[in-house]
N, C-alpha and C positions, 0 to 999 in steps of 0.2 A: 221826631220818631216816635211810632206807636210801641207799647209793650211787646206787641207781636213780633215787629220787627227787633227789637231789644232781644226777647226770647230766643228768636232762632238767627242771630247774629247779623241781620240786614242793616243795612244803615244807608244813610245818603254819603253820595262820594263827595269829599272835601273839593273846595275850590282848587286846593294845589292838585288834587287828582284829575279832576275837568282840565285844568290849564296842560298837565302832563299828556294827557289823552288828545288835545288839539293840537299840541306841537309835535307829537307823533303821526297826528294825521297831516299836518302840514307837511313833514319831512316826507313821508310816505309819498304825497303825491310830487313831492320835489325831486324825488330820487327815481320814479317811472317817468317824468315828464309829462302828465297829463293834466291837460289846461282845464278848467272848469267848463269851456265850451265844449272840448272835445267828451268829457264826461256828461253832459247834457244830450248830447248828437248820441252817445252808446245808450243812454237811457231811453230815449227815443226810439232807437232802432229796437230796442230790447222789446219796448213795448208794443211796438209796429208787429214783429215778427211771433210774440207769444201770442199777441190778442187775435192772431189767425186760427189758434187753435183753441183757445180757451177764453172765457170772458174774464177779463180783469178788473181790478179798482184801479184805473189808472192815476188817481188823485193819491193814492196809498203808497205809490212804487218808490221805493229808495235805491238808489246805487250809490254805493262808497267803495271805499279802498281799504284794505287792512295790509300793515307791513308786519310780516314774521322776521326771523331772525335770518332766513334763507330765500324767501319769497314774497313778493306782494300779491294779495289776493282780489280781485273784483269782486264785490258781493252783492248780489241785487235780491232784495225783498220784494216779491211781489204778490202782492193778494190776490188769489184766485176765488172767483165767484161762481164758477160753473164751467162745466161744457159747451162747447158749440153744438148745434146740429149740424147733420150731414150737410156737404156742401154737394149743390147740384150745377 
């Protein structure tokens, strides 16, 4: 931990916090019954559809789930490179 992190209250998460986050993720996947294969299919289809309209960094795409108190969320982090030219 650097001095700036210490001054601004930023710190690395403990192994306990990391384990808790991983367990929450596993429970979220289990609750919504989404297999890793289905998650990969969703990711591939999102890439296909979005890349028709804008250029994206396909290698940088991340699709995850988040579990809140009342609902689950599909989170897609898709790095955009730029707009596509007009289609002919």
